[in-house]
N, C-alpha and C positions, 0 to 999 in steps of 0.2 A: 578531534576527526569523530564523529559519532560511527555508536555500533550500528543504530537503528532510529531510525525516526517514528513518532505517534500522532498524527496528524490529522485535521480534517482536510474535505480537498479544498485547497488554497494555492497558493501560489509558494508558499516555504514546501508544502508536494512536491511541485513541481520542479524547483531548486533542488532540492534532496536530489528528485529520482536522475534528474542530468548529470548532477554528482557523483552517480552511482552509490547513493548511499539506500541500503535499503528501508522502506518506504512500508507502513500500517498505515492504511488510512482510510478514515471513517468518511461513509456515504449516508446523508440521508435521501431527498431531494435530488441530488442531481445524479446523471447515470454514469459510471465510472468507465462503460463500454465506449462513453465519450470523452469524457475526459480526466480519464484515469491516471494513474502513475506508471507512465512510460520510461520505462529505466532501460539506456542505453546500454546496448551490452553486447559485446564482441566476442567471436568465436574464433580458434587459435588461427586461423585464414584472416582474423580483420572486419567480419563481414557484421553488420548486425544481425541480429539475433531478435528484436521485438524485447519483450516487458521482460522482465524477471525479478527476484529479490524485491517484489511487491506482493501487499497483501491489503486487499479491498476488505471492508469489513460494512456488511448491507443487509439490513433485513429484508425479507421477502415481505412484501406488504402488497394489498392488490392494487394501492391507489399511485404506487410508487414504479419507476422515479417520476414524480409531477414536475420535477422542475419550478415549484412554486421556492419565490422566496420570506413569507408566511403560510403558516398553517397553523389550524387551531390542536390539533392533536399530537402531532411530532414522533406519530407511532416508529416511524422509518428509525429513525436517531434512539427514541426510547428504550427499543428491541436489543440491541446492541449492548452488551453489556462491558463491565470493569474485566473481568475475566478473560472473555473473549478475546479484548483488545490487548491484554497482557498474554496470552497466550501468544499471539498472532506478534509480537513483538518479541516475544522468548524465543519461537521459531526463526523468526529473521538471525538473531542475534546468534543464536546455536547455528542454523547455516553457516552465516558467514564465517565463526569459528572452523568448523570442517572446513571450508574453502581453503582458511588459511595452511590448516595440518596437512592438506593435502599439495600446497603448493610448497610449503615448507619442507614437502617428501621427496618431493620431485629432483 
């Protein structure tokens, strides 16, 4: 069982999200609003509530999202730092632990 997954926008991101694994996803030229990590969540009544337990890492650049497969500068990816990615994963892991603690206390 994964506490969280750091990935790019790929099939593993979608599989992890479908399995309710918290996902931190790095997006470059693709649009997270179109292909982001949709995490199935259920409220107590059993109804789906959309996205949760996901962090999208994306740099605000004037050229993006361009949806290009090749790019000569890749600014959209270079502006996402390792620290930002680590913080996103840490926040997902911490949120998961808090959720488990609350569930255990009920």
